[in-house]
LODREN-263502 format. One record per residue: residue in three letters; residue number from 1; chain; x, y, z of N, C-alpha, C in turn. Coordinates in steps of 0.05 Angstrom, whole numbers. Layout:
N
[atom "ALA"; NUM; "A"; [X; Y; Z]; [X; Y; Z]; [X; Y; Z]]
...
END
This chain:
273
[atom "MET"; 1; "A"; [316; 45; -36]; [299; 45; -63]; [297; 73; -78]]
[atom "GLN"; 2; "A"; [282; 89; -48]; [285; 111; -64]; [311; 127; -70]]
[atom "ARG"; 3; "A"; [331; 118; -57]; [363; 127; -62]; [364; 128; -92]]
[atom "LEU"; 4; "A"; [367; 94; -96]; [360; 84; -125]; [351; 104; -150]]
[atom "GLY"; 5; "A"; [320; 103; -140]; [309; 126; -151]; [317; 149; -161]]
[atom "ARG"; 6; "A"; [334; 159; -145]; [346; 190; -147]; [366; 185; -170]]
[atom "GLN"; 7; "A"; [386; 160; -165]; [411; 166; -179]; [399; 161; -206]]
[atom "TRP"; 8; "A"; [380; 143; -211]; [369; 135; -237]; [352; 162; -245]]
[atom "GLN"; 9; "A"; [341; 178; -235]; [336; 202; -249]; [360; 221; -255]]
[atom "ARG"; 10; "A"; [374; 221; -235]; [396; 253; -241]; [414; 236; -268]]
[atom "ALA"; 11; "A"; [418; 201; -276]; [426; 191; -297]; [404; 192; -319]]
[atom "GLY"; 12; "A"; [389; 208; -322]; [358; 202; -341]; [359; 176; -352]]
[atom "LYS"; 13; "A"; [354; 158; -332]; [344; 129; -345]; [321; 130; -341]]
[atom "PRO"; 14; "A"; [303; 119; -358]; [275; 107; -354]; [274; 82; -333]]
[atom "VAL"; 15; "A"; [254; 95; -317]; [242; 74; -290]; [221; 67; -304]]
[atom "VAL"; 16; "A"; [216; 37; -300]; [187; 25; -310]; [180; 20; -285]]
[atom "LEU"; 17; "A"; [156; 16; -272]; [144; 1; -243]; [127; -14; -253]]
[atom "VAL"; 18; "A"; [124; -34; -242]; [104; -53; -245]; [99; -63; -216]]
[atom "PRO"; 19; "A"; [73; -51; -208]; [76; -56; -176]; [42; -85; -173]]
[atom "THR"; 20; "A"; [55; -92; -158]; [42; -124; -161]; [33; -130; -126]]
[atom "MET"; 21; "A"; [17; -145; -129]; [15; -162; -97]; [28; -194; -91]]
[atom "GLY"; 22; "A"; [45; -199; -111]; [52; -225; -115]; [44; -247; -128]]
[atom "PHE"; 23; "A"; [51; -270; -111]; [44; -299; -129]; [36; -290; -148]]
[atom "LEU"; 24; "A"; [66; -282; -168]; [65; -276; -198]; [63; -300; -213]]
[atom "HIS"; 25; "A"; [48; -295; -238]; [42; -318; -258]; [42; -305; -286]]
[atom "ARG"; 26; "A"; [41; -317; -304]; [43; -312; -329]; [33; -287; -341]]
[atom "GLY"; 27; "A"; [12; -275; -331]; [5; -248; -333]; [19; -228; -324]]
[atom "HIS"; 28; "A"; [28; -230; -295]; [50; -209; -293]; [76; -213; -304]]
[atom "ALA"; 29; "A"; [80; -235; -319]; [110; -236; -335]; [99; -214; -361]]
[atom "SER"; 30; "A"; [74; -218; -375]; [66; -205; -398]; [70; -167; -388]]
[atom "LEU"; 31; "A"; [67; -166; -360]; [69; -135; -355]; [99; -134; -355]]
[atom "ILE"; 32; "A"; [114; -151; -346]; [147; -141; -338]; [160; -143; -369]]
[atom "ALA"; 33; "A"; [137; -159; -384]; [155; -155; -411]; [152; -132; -432]]
[atom "ARG"; 34; "A"; [127; -120; -429]; [125; -104; -433]; [135; -74; -416]]
[atom "ALA"; 35; "A"; [139; -77; -385]; [156; -55; -384]; [194; -59; -390]]
[atom "ARG"; 36; "A"; [192; -83; -397]; [225; -88; -413]; [222; -69; -434]]
[atom "ARG"; 37; "A"; [211; -67; -450]; [204; -58; -476]; [200; -26; -480]]
[atom "LEU"; 38; "A"; [193; -18; -454]; [184; 14; -453]; [208; 25; -439]]
[atom "ALA"; 39; "A"; [222; 10; -426]; [248; 22; -410]; [279; 20; -428]]
[atom "GLY"; 40; "A"; [271; 1; -446]; [298; -6; -460]; [320; -12; -447]]
[atom "ARG"; 41; "A"; [335; -20; -468]; [360; -38; -449]; [379; -23; -432]]
[atom "LYS"; 42; "A"; [370; 8; -432]; [390; 26; -419]; [372; 31; -387]]
[atom "GLY"; 43; "A"; [342; 28; -390]; [330; 29; -365]; [327; 13; -344]]
[atom "ARG"; 44; "A"; [307; 19; -326]; [304; 6; -306]; [273; -6; -308]]
[atom "VAL"; 45; "A"; [274; -32; -293]; [250; -45; -289]; [243; -55; -258]]
[atom "VAL"; 46; "A"; [227; -44; -250]; [220; -47; -216]; [202; -65; -217]]
[atom "VAL"; 47; "A"; [204; -83; -197]; [173; -95; -191]; [172; -103; -164]]
[atom "SER"; 48; "A"; [152; -84; -154]; [141; -82; -125]; [123; -108; -119]]
[atom "VAL"; 49; "A"; [132; -121; -87]; [117; -144; -91]; [105; -134; -59]]
[atom "TYR"; 50; "A"; [77; -130; -56]; [69; -120; -27]; [36; -124; -32]]
[atom "VAL"; 51; "A"; [30; -140; -6]; [1; -148; 3]; [-10; -122; 19]]
[atom "ASN"; 52; "A"; [-18; -100; 1]; [-25; -76; 16]; [-51; -89; 34]]
[atom "PRO"; 53; "A"; [-49; -83; 60]; [-75; -83; 84]; [-100; -65; 77]]
[atom "THR"; 54; "A"; [-93; -41; 70]; [-100; -21; 73]; [-128; -26; 52]]
[atom "GLN"; 55; "A"; [-117; -37; 31]; [-140; -51; 3]; [-160; -64; 10]]
[atom "PHE"; 56; "A"; [-156; -89; 34]; [-175; -107; 45]; [-195; -99; 63]]
[atom "GLY"; 57; "A"; [-224; -105; 61]; [-239; -98; 87]; [-233; -124; 107]]
[atom "PRO"; 58; "A"; [-248; -112; 128]; [-247; -126; 154]; [-249; -152; 147]]
[atom "LYS"; 59; "A"; [-272; -162; 134]; [-279; -193; 126]; [-270; -210; 105]]
[atom "GLU"; 60; "A"; [-244; -195; 89]; [-236; -200; 57]; [-213; -217; 66]]
[atom "ASP"; 61; "A"; [-204; -230; 45]; [-182; -248; 49]; [-144; -234; 52]]
[atom "LEU"; 62; "A"; [-146; -220; 68]; [-119; -213; 68]; [-99; -231; 80]]
[atom "ALA"; 63; "A"; [-108; -249; 105]; [-94; -265; 116]; [-83; -292; 96]]
[atom "ARG"; 64; "A"; [-110; -296; 80]; [-105; -324; 71]; [-99; -316; 41]]
[atom "TYR"; 65; "A"; [-92; -297; 34]; [-79; -274; 9]; [-60; -299; -7]]
[atom "PRO"; 66; "A"; [-48; -316; -28]; [-37; -328; -31]; [-3; -311; -31]]
[atom "ARG"; 67; "A"; [15; -317; -23]; [49; -314; -23]; [58; -331; -27]]
[atom "ASP"; 68; "A"; [84; -325; -45]; [112; -340; -52]; [130; -322; -65]]
[atom "VAL"; 69; "A"; [142; -300; -42]; [165; -290; -45]; [193; -302; -66]]
[atom "ILE"; 70; "A"; [196; -330; -55]; [215; -338; -65]; [209; -350; -100]]
[atom "GLY"; 71; "A"; [187; -358; -106]; [179; -365; -131]; [174; -337; -154]]
[atom "ASP"; 72; "A"; [162; -315; -133]; [162; -290; -150]; [196; -280; -152]]
[atom "GLN"; 73; "A"; [215; -282; -144]; [242; -272; -143]; [251; -280; -163]]
[atom "ARG"; 74; "A"; [243; -314; -166]; [254; -327; -186]; [241; -324; -215]]
[atom "LEU"; 75; "A"; [222; -312; -223]; [206; -309; -242]; [216; -283; -251]]
[atom "CYS"; 76; "A"; [224; -260; -228]; [229; -237; -235]; [261; -233; -247]]
[atom "ARG"; 77; "A"; [271; -253; -235]; [305; -254; -241]; [299; -274; -268]]
[atom "GLU"; 78; "A"; [284; -287; -279]; [282; -302; -301]; [271; -283; -319]]
[atom "ALA"; 79; "A"; [255; -256; -320]; [245; -238; -334]; [266; -218; -339]]
[atom "GLY"; 80; "A"; [289; -213; -323]; [306; -194; -331]; [301; -170; -307]]
[atom "VAL"; 81; "A"; [283; -173; -281]; [278; -140; -270]; [305; -140; -256]]
[atom "ASP"; 82; "A"; [306; -105; -259]; [330; -103; -244]; [327; -99; -213]]
[atom "VAL"; 83; "A"; [306; -89; -211]; [308; -87; -176]; [278; -104; -167]]
[atom "PHE"; 84; "A"; [275; -116; -142]; [247; -131; -144]; [247; -123; -107]]
[atom "PHE"; 85; "A"; [230; -101; -104]; [220; -94; -82]; [204; -100; -68]]
[atom "ALA"; 86; "A"; [204; -108; -46]; [185; -124; -25]; [182; -114; 1]]
[atom "PRO"; 87; "A"; [169; -87; 11]; [174; -76; 35]; [157; -88; 56]]
[atom "ASP"; 88; "A"; [158; -85; 75]; [146; -94; 100]; [117; -82; 108]]
[atom "ASP"; 89; "A"; [100; -86; 126]; [82; -69; 139]; [94; -53; 142]]
[atom "ALA"; 90; "A"; [108; -52; 162]; [124; -36; 183]; [136; -6; 169]]
[atom "GLU"; 91; "A"; [150; -13; 152]; [164; 7; 133]; [140; 18; 116]]
[atom "MET"; 92; "A"; [120; 6; 108]; [104; 27; 94]; [79; 36; 109]]
[atom "TYR"; 93; "A"; [70; 28; 132]; [50; 37; 146]; [58; 33; 179]]
[atom "PRO"; 94; "A"; [78; 58; 181]; [85; 62; 216]; [52; 61; 231]]
[atom "ALA"; 95; "A"; [69; 55; 254]; [46; 57; 278]; [21; 80; 273]]
[atom "ASP"; 96; "A"; [37; 94; 266]; [21; 122; 277]; [10; 134; 248]]
[atom "PHE"; 97; "A"; [16; 120; 225]; [5; 127; 201]; [-25; 139; 199]]
[atom "SER"; 98; "A"; [-27; 168; 187]; [-53; 169; 186]; [-60; 185; 161]]
[atom "THR"; 99; "A"; [-42; 185; 136]; [-52; 203; 109]; [-58; 181; 93]]
[atom "PHE"; 100; "A"; [-78; 189; 77]; [-92; 180; 54]; [-90; 192; 24]]
[atom "ALA"; 101; "A"; [-88; 175; 6]; [-95; 192; -23]; [-125; 177; -27]]
[atom "GLN"; 102; "A"; [-145; 196; -39]; [-175; 181; -43]; [-180; 197; -69]]
[atom "GLU"; 103; "A"; [-190; 181; -87]; [-203; 200; -106]; [-233; 192; -104]]
[atom "GLU"; 104; "A"; [-250; 210; -108]; [-276; 206; -95]; [-305; 206; -119]]
[atom "LYS"; 105; "A"; [-292; 202; -152]; [-319; 203; -162]; [-313; 172; -178]]
[atom "LEU"; 106; "A"; [-287; 167; -192]; [-288; 142; -207]; [-295; 120; -190]]
[atom "SER"; 107; "A"; [-292; 121; -164]; [-289; 100; -146]; [-316; 103; -127]]
[atom "ALA"; 108; "A"; [-340; 106; -138]; [-364; 108; -122]; [-372; 87; -126]]
[atom "GLY"; 109; "A"; [-371; 74; -161]; [-392; 45; -156]; [-377; 17; -164]]
[atom "MET"; 110; "A"; [-391; 2; -171]; [-373; -31; -181]; [-354; -34; -159]]
[atom "GLU"; 111; "A"; [-335; -32; -159]; [-316; -43; -141]; [-315; -32; -113]]
[atom "GLY"; 112; "A"; [-317; -3; -119]; [-319; 16; -94]; [-349; 19; -77]]
[atom "ALA"; 113; "A"; [-370; 10; -93]; [-394; 3; -75]; [-388; -21; -61]]
[atom "SER"; 114; "A"; [-384; -41; -80]; [-377; -76; -69]; [-354; -71; -40]]
[atom "ARG"; 115; "A"; [-340; -61; -47]; [-321; -60; -26]; [-309; -37; -13]]
[atom "PRO"; 116; "A"; [-324; -22; 4]; [-322; -2; 20]; [-296; 6; 29]]
[atom "GLY"; 117; "A"; [-278; 32; 15]; [-245; 41; 35]; [-233; 14; 11]]
[atom "HIS"; 118; "A"; [-236; 4; -8]; [-215; -12; -24]; [-201; 9; -38]]
[atom "PHE"; 119; "A"; [-211; 24; -56]; [-197; 43; -67]; [-175; 59; -59]]
[atom "ARG"; 120; "A"; [-188; 78; -34]; [-173; 94; -18]; [-142; 70; -13]]
[atom "GLY"; 121; "A"; [-140; 51; -3]; [-119; 34; -3]; [-104; 28; -20]]
[atom "VAL"; 122; "A"; [-124; 27; -45]; [-102; 29; -74]; [-91; 56; -81]]
[atom "THR"; 123; "A"; [-108; 78; -80]; [-92; 95; -87]; [-73; 102; -68]]
[atom "THR"; 124; "A"; [-73; 108; -41]; [-56; 116; -22]; [-27; 94; -26]]
[atom "ILE"; 125; "A"; [-30; 67; -32]; [-6; 47; -37]; [6; 60; -69]]
[atom "VAL"; 126; "A"; [-12; 64; -80]; [0; 70; -108]; [19; 100; -110]]
[atom "ALA"; 127; "A"; [4; 114; -91]; [24; 148; -91]; [52; 140; -75]]
[atom "LYS"; 128; "A"; [48; 122; -55]; [70; 115; -41]; [91; 105; -63]]
[atom "LEU"; 129; "A"; [86; 83; -71]; [101; 77; -81]; [116; 91; -110]]
[atom "PHE"; 130; "A"; [97; 110; -120]; [105; 125; -138]; [132; 144; -131]]
[atom "ASN"; 131; "A"; [125; 152; -101]; [142; 165; -89]; [167; 158; -76]]
[atom "ILE"; 132; "A"; [163; 133; -72]; [191; 115; -61]; [207; 106; -90]]
[atom "VAL"; 133; "A"; [193; 94; -114]; [212; 81; -136]; [222; 110; -156]]
[atom "LEU"; 134; "A"; [200; 124; -146]; [205; 144; -172]; [208; 145; -206]]
[atom "PRO"; 135; "A"; [185; 130; -212]; [180; 108; -238]; [184; 144; -255]]
[atom "THR"; 136; "A"; [186; 136; -289]; [176; 150; -308]; [160; 144; -319]]
[atom "ALA"; 137; "A"; [151; 115; -312]; [121; 94; -328]; [117; 76; -305]]
[atom "ALA"; 138; "A"; [88; 66; -305]; [81; 48; -284]; [65; 28; -305]]
[atom "ILE"; 139; "A"; [70; 3; -307]; [46; -16; -320]; [32; -24; -297]]
[atom "PHE"; 140; "A"; [0; -27; -314]; [-26; -33; -296]; [-38; -62; -308]]
[atom "GLY"; 141; "A"; [-51; -72; -301]; [-67; -92; -319]; [-95; -88; -331]]
[atom "ALA"; 142; "A"; [-110; -93; -345]; [-124; -83; -360]; [-157; -102; -347]]
[atom "LYS"; 143; "A"; [-147; -117; -327]; [-165; -134; -319]; [-177; -127; -294]]
[atom "ASP"; 144; "A"; [-165; -101; -281]; [-172; -93; -266]; [-176; -60; -278]]
[atom "PHE"; 145; "A"; [-200; -57; -292]; [-208; -35; -309]; [-209; -6; -293]]
[atom "GLN"; 146; "A"; [-233; -16; -269]; [-237; 8; -252]; [-210; 16; -242]]
[atom "GLN"; 147; "A"; [-191; 1; -226]; [-173; 11; -218]; [-156; 30; -234]]
[atom "ALA"; 148; "A"; [-146; 23; -254]; [-132; 31; -273]; [-140; 58; -283]]
[atom "ALA"; 149; "A"; [-162; 61; -276]; [-175; 91; -293]; [-181; 104; -271]]
[atom "ILE"; 150; "A"; [-180; 100; -239]; [-173; 106; -221]; [-146; 117; -219]]
[atom "VAL"; 151; "A"; [-123; 97; -213]; [-101; 108; -217]; [-93; 134; -238]]
[atom "ARG"; 152; "A"; [-105; 121; -258]; [-94; 140; -279]; [-109; 174; -271]]
[atom "ARG"; 153; "A"; [-125; 172; -259]; [-140; 199; -258]; [-127; 211; -230]]
[atom "MET"; 154; "A"; [-119; 190; -213]; [-103; 204; -179]; [-72; 208; -199]]
[atom "THR"; 155; "A"; [-62; 199; -216]; [-29; 202; -221]; [-28; 237; -237]]
[atom "ARG"; 156; "A"; [-53; 233; -253]; [-68; 267; -267]; [-75; 287; -247]]
[atom "ASP"; 157; "A"; [-94; 283; -229]; [-105; 306; -209]; [-77; 316; -191]]
[atom "LEU"; 158; "A"; [-63; 297; -179]; [-41; 308; -166]; [-12; 305; -182]]
[atom "ASN"; 159; "A"; [-11; 308; -197]; [12; 322; -217]; [36; 299; -213]]
[atom "PHE"; 160; "A"; [39; 273; -209]; [56; 252; -211]; [64; 249; -242]]
[atom "PRO"; 161; "A"; [87; 258; -247]; [96; 257; -279]; [114; 227; -277]]
[atom "VAL"; 162; "A"; [90; 211; -288]; [90; 181; -297]; [69; 178; -308]]
[atom "LYS"; 163; "A"; [82; 160; -329]; [69; 157; -352]; [51; 125; -350]]
[atom "MET"; 164; "A"; [17; 124; -350]; [9; 106; -339]; [7; 86; -366]]
[atom "VAL"; 165; "A"; [0; 62; -356]; [5; 41; -389]; [-12; 24; -383]]
[atom "VAL"; 166; "A"; [-29; 3; -393]; [-54; -14; -388]; [-49; -34; -406]]
[atom "ALA"; 167; "A"; [-38; -54; -398]; [-36; -78; -412]; [-59; -95; -410]]
[atom "PRO"; 168; "A"; [-61; -109; -439]; [-82; -130; -438]; [-83; -147; -417]]
[atom "THR"; 169; "A"; [-104; -165; -414]; [-109; -184; -399]; [-99; -209; -410]]
[atom "VAL"; 170; "A"; [-88; -228; -395]; [-80; -249; -409]; [-102; -273; -393]]
[atom "ARG"; 171; "A"; [-107; -290; -418]; [-131; -306; -395]; [-120; -341; -404]]
[atom "GLU"; 172; "A"; [-137; -349; -387]; [-129; -381; -395]; [-145; -396; -418]]
[atom "ALA"; 173; "A"; [-138; -417; -426]; [-150; -427; -453]; [-170; -427; -454]]
[atom "ASP"; 174; "A"; [-188; -420; -431]; [-220; -428; -432]; [-231; -395; -420]]
[atom "GLY"; 175; "A"; [-216; -375; -427]; [-222; -346; -427]; [-217; -340; -397]]
[atom "LEU"; 176; "A"; [-217; -351; -365]; [-215; -342; -352]; [-195; -331; -342]]
[atom "ALA"; 177; "A"; [-196; -302; -341]; [-174; -286; -341]; [-146; -293; -313]]
[atom "MET"; 178; "A"; [-123; -295; -319]; [-106; -300; -301]; [-110; -286; -269]]
[atom "SER"; 179; "A"; [-111; -297; -247]; [-104; -278; -227]; [-97; -296; -201]]
[atom "SER"; 180; "A"; [-83; -289; -185]; [-67; -299; -164]; [-96; -313; -152]]
[atom "ARG"; 181; "A"; [-122; -299; -150]; [-140; -316; -137]; [-154; -345; -141]]
[atom "ASN"; 182; "A"; [-139; -349; -157]; [-152; -375; -181]; [-139; -398; -166]]
[atom "LYS"; 183; "A"; [-115; -388; -155]; [-108; -412; -134]; [-128; -428; -114]]
[atom "PHE"; 184; "A"; [-144; -412; -113]; [-169; -421; -81]; [-188; -434; -96]]
[atom "LEU"; 185; "A"; [-191; -441; -128]; [-214; -447; -133]; [-204; -482; -134]]
[atom "SER"; 186; "A"; [-229; -501; -129]; [-225; -521; -124]; [-232; -531; -159]]
[atom "PRO"; 187; "A"; [-223; -562; -155]; [-224; -572; -187]; [-251; -578; -204]]
[atom "ALA"; 188; "A"; [-276; -575; -175]; [-294; -575; -186]; [-306; -542; -192]]
[atom "GLN"; 189; "A"; [-296; -522; -181]; [-297; -496; -188]; [-286; -486; -204]]
[atom "ARG"; 190; "A"; [-266; -497; -210]; [-242; -479; -239]; [-264; -477; -264]]
[atom "PRO"; 191; "A"; [-280; -510; -274]; [-289; -492; -295]; [-316; -478; -298]]
[atom "GLN"; 192; "A"; [-326; -482; -273]; [-346; -464; -263]; [-343; -432; -266]]
[atom "ALA"; 193; "A"; [-320; -421; -265]; [-304; -398; -258]; [-311; -388; -291]]
[atom "ALA"; 194; "A"; [-300; -402; -308]; [-306; -395; -340]; [-331; -379; -343]]
[atom "VAL"; 195; "A"; [-349; -385; -327]; [-375; -366; -332]; [-365; -334; -337]]
[atom "LEU"; 196; "A"; [-353; -324; -318]; [-347; -294; -322]; [-332; -292; -352]]
[atom "TRP"; 197; "A"; [-322; -304; -373]; [-314; -301; -393]; [-341; -309; -409]]
[atom "ARG"; 198; "A"; [-362; -325; -407]; [-383; -338; -422]; [-400; -316; -419]]
[atom "VAL"; 199; "A"; [-403; -303; -405]; [-432; -280; -399]; [-412; -254; -415]]
[atom "ILE"; 200; "A"; [-392; -254; -411]; [-378; -234; -436]; [-381; -235; -461]]
[atom "ALA"; 201; "A"; [-375; -255; -469]; [-385; -266; -496]; [-418; -260; -498]]
[atom "HIS"; 202; "A"; [-432; -268; -489]; [-454; -270; -493]; [-466; -239; -490]]
[atom "ALA"; 203; "A"; [-460; -217; -474]; [-463; -195; -472]; [-452; -185; -507]]
[atom "GLN"; 204; "A"; [-427; -192; -518]; [-415; -181; -535]; [-437; -186; -561]]
[atom "GLU"; 205; "A"; [-432; -210; -559]; [-457; -222; -581]; [-485; -218; -583]]
[atom "ALA"; 206; "A"; [-501; -204; -556]; [-524; -192; -556]; [-523; -165; -567]]
[atom "VAL"; 207; "A"; [-501; -150; -561]; [-502; -124; -578]; [-495; -118; -603]]
[atom "ALA"; 208; "A"; [-482; -142; -613]; [-471; -145; -641]; [-489; -133; -667]]
[atom "GLY"; 209; "A"; [-518; -137; -665]; [-530; -127; -684]; [-540; -99; -677]]
[atom "ARG"; 210; "A"; [-549; -92; -648]; [-565; -67; -650]; [-565; -60; -614]]
[atom "PRO"; 211; "A"; [-562; -44; -603]; [-565; -39; -568]; [-585; -46; -562]]
[atom "VAL"; 212; "A"; [-577; -63; -539]; [-600; -67; -520]; [-598; -62; -495]]
[atom "ALA"; 213; "A"; [-622; -66; -478]; [-623; -49; -458]; [-604; -61; -430]]
[atom "ALA"; 214; "A"; [-593; -46; -419]; [-575; -52; -397]; [-588; -74; -382]]
[atom "ALA"; 215; "A"; [-611; -69; -373]; [-623; -85; -351]; [-634; -108; -358]]
[atom "ARG"; 216; "A"; [-642; -111; -388]; [-645; -133; -398]; [-624; -157; -400]]
[atom "LEU"; 217; "A"; [-597; -142; -407]; [-574; -156; -407]; [-569; -166; -379]]
[atom "LYS"; 218; "A"; [-568; -148; -357]; [-563; -156; -330]; [-583; -186; -318]]
[atom "ARG"; 219; "A"; [-592; -183; -331]; [-619; -209; -313]; [-609; -226; -331]]
[atom "GLU"; 220; "A"; [-609; -228; -359]; [-592; -249; -374]; [-565; -264; -362]]
[atom "ILE"; 221; "A"; [-558; -247; -356]; [-525; -249; -343]; [-529; -263; -313]]
[atom "ARG"; 222; "A"; [-556; -257; -298]; [-556; -260; -272]; [-563; -292; -276]]
[atom "ASP"; 223; "A"; [-580; -296; -298]; [-588; -326; -296]; [-568; -345; -304]]
[atom "LEU"; 224; "A"; [-545; -333; -318]; [-521; -350; -337]; [-510; -352; -307]]
[atom "VAL"; 225; "A"; [-500; -344; -290]; [-479; -346; -272]; [-492; -360; -255]]
[atom "ALA"; 226; "A"; [-521; -358; -247]; [-534; -370; -226]; [-543; -402; -237]]
[atom "ALA"; 227; "A"; [-533; -406; -258]; [-544; -439; -276]; [-508; -454; -260]]
[atom "GLN"; 228; "A"; [-495; -436; -252]; [-471; -454; -242]; [-472; -453; -211]]
[atom "PRO"; 229; "A"; [-472; -486; -199]; [-476; -485; -178]; [-459; -469; -154]]
[atom "ALA"; 230; "A"; [-436; -463; -161]; [-414; -449; -137]; [-410; -427; -143]]
[atom "ALA"; 231; "A"; [-431; -413; -167]; [-420; -389; -171]; [-449; -365; -162]]
[atom "ARG"; 232; "A"; [-438; -341; -154]; [-467; -322; -146]; [-454; -297; -153]]
[atom "LEU"; 233; "A"; [-470; -279; -169]; [-469; -250; -183]; [-458; -236; -166]]
[atom "ASP"; 234; "A"; [-435; -213; -162]; [-440; -199; -142]; [-449; -167; -154]]
[atom "TYR"; 235; "A"; [-441; -161; -179]; [-449; -145; -188]; [-438; -143; -220]]
[atom "VAL"; 236; "A"; [-459; -135; -243]; [-456; -132; -265]; [-459; -105; -269]]
[atom "GLU"; 237; "A"; [-436; -89; -291]; [-440; -66; -296]; [-436; -60; -320]]
[atom "PHE"; 238; "A"; [-456; -47; -335]; [-444; -34; -366]; [-444; -3; -366]]
[atom "PHE"; 239; "A"; [-427; 12; -376]; [-420; 34; -366]; [-394; 52; -389]]
[atom "ASP"; 240; "A"; [-394; 79; -392]; [-378; 87; -404]; [-354; 83; -400]]
[atom "ALA"; 241; "A"; [-330; 86; -416]; [-311; 74; -413]; [-289; 101; -400]]
[atom "GLU"; 242; "A"; [-295; 121; -399]; [-285; 146; -395]; [-291; 163; -367]]
[atom "THR"; 243; "A"; [-317; 158; -360]; [-334; 166; -340]; [-338; 145; -320]]
[atom "LEU"; 244; "A"; [-340; 124; -325]; [-351; 101; -313]; [-377; 108; -301]]
[atom "GLU"; 245; "A"; [-382; 125; -314]; [-420; 121; -306]; [-439; 102; -322]]
[atom "PRO"; 246; "A"; [-452; 90; -310]; [-468; 67; -319]; [-489; 81; -350]]
[atom "VAL"; 247; "A"; [-494; 55; -362]; [-511; 69; -383]; [-537; 54; -381]]
[atom "ARG"; 248; "A"; [-554; 58; -390]; [-590; 47; -395]; [-588; 26; -418]]
[atom "THR"; 249; "A"; [-569; 36; -435]; [-569; 19; -468]; [-547; 12; -468]]
[atom "ALA"; 250; "A"; [-535; -12; -473]; [-508; -29; -477]; [-506; -26; -513]]
[atom "GLY"; 251; "A"; [-486; -26; -525]; [-480; -28; -545]; [-448; -30; -552]]
[atom "PRO"; 252; "A"; [-442; -31; -582]; [-409; -34; -587]; [-400; -2; -574]]
[atom "GLY"; 253; "A"; [-378; -14; -561]; [-362; 6; -548]; [-365; 17; -522]]
[atom "THR"; 254; "A"; [-390; 0; -512]; [-399; 6; -483]; [-370; -14; -462]]
[atom "GLN"; 255; "A"; [-372; -8; -439]; [-359; -18; -419]; [-374; -37; -407]]
[atom "MET"; 256; "A"; [-364; -60; -402]; [-369; -84; -379]; [-357; -102; -367]]
[atom "ALA"; 257; "A"; [-362; -96; -342]; [-345; -106; -319]; [-370; -123; -291]]
[atom "LEU"; 258; "A"; [-361; -139; -286]; [-377; -159; -271]; [-354; -176; -247]]
[atom "ALA"; 259; "A"; [-360; -179; -225]; [-346; -195; -204]; [-369; -215; -189]]
[atom "VAL"; 260; "A"; [-357; -233; -188]; [-373; -262; -192]; [-352; -278; -159]]
[atom "PHE"; 261; "A"; [-376; -280; -147]; [-359; -306; -128]; [-364; -338; -136]]
[atom "VAL"; 262; "A"; [-340; -353; -134]; [-340; -378; -145]; [-332; -392; -115]]
[atom "GLY"; 263; "A"; [-356; -404; -108]; [-341; -414; -74]; [-340; -388; -59]]
[atom "ARG"; 264; "A"; [-326; -394; -46]; [-313; -361; -30]; [-290; -351; -42]]
[atom "THR"; 265; "A"; [-288; -353; -66]; [-264; -336; -85]; [-277; -315; -105]]
[atom "ARG"; 266; "A"; [-270; -297; -100]; [-281; -273; -115]; [-267; -266; -135]]
[atom "LEU"; 267; "A"; [-274; -262; -159]; [-266; -264; -190]; [-272; -235; -201]]
[atom "ILE"; 268; "A"; [-255; -227; -219]; [-274; -201; -233]; [-258; -200; -258]]
[atom "ASP"; 269; "A"; [-279; -188; -273]; [-267; -190; -305]; [-287; -163; -316]]
[atom "ASN"; 270; "A"; [-272; -162; -338]; [-286; -138; -356]; [-285; -134; -388]]
[atom "ALA"; 271; "A"; [-296; -121; -400]; [-287; -125; -426]; [-305; -97; -443]]
[atom "GLU"; 272; "A"; [-288; -87; -466]; [-298; -72; -482]; [-325; -89; -499]]
[atom "LEU"; 273; "A"; [-345; -82; -504]; [-368; -90; -528]; [-366; -82; -554]]
END
């Protein structure tokens, strides 16, 4: 892969990377389509599929994370991907691996607080993929808002010559953000999972007329989530989109993010109010 990347660099070809953990769906297909438009006919699109162990905590779902390499290859082939890159753990993390990339400010709250060590794994694997694929641009999904902000900061701070592109979240008909983890929802849990989008809509409506105390909105959202028998709120936060610092008053332009357990499945979402 790195040899190919160097060849493309010498030839002056645009290379666009779509980093994924596999079990690809329509949301990923939209990222690939965006990558193809950005690369152009003469450029190259690379999709990486790797379930990165360093971003999972000891009690998280690494072992049961859904995998379908054959289906992933089929989707990428139909989407016109040039290279399907699927390394294994031994290639990415040799037995004596001991070097990590870590962003220390934007990663402190929300997902960083709820999943200690998660973002250290994310920034390390993305840095490795940038060094292996040598892309000119990389596409990330807006569903992982904090992740995209952290990778953008790492790209800037460590001087990676990579253009960061964040593509819109793709949703189901009831508003649920597409995610590989949706596979784990039972038929009874699936309708309840739409509560993430409903509470986002509630917050957007609440601030439409005037700013609202973030603490009040959090209480309302906790009650709305608790009304779903299988759902449990992990966190909800209202924050500045640039600094990721929490705000005391939410209004138009405030960013919102939340994580909700539906049964054992942890789902995340976000939106600008």
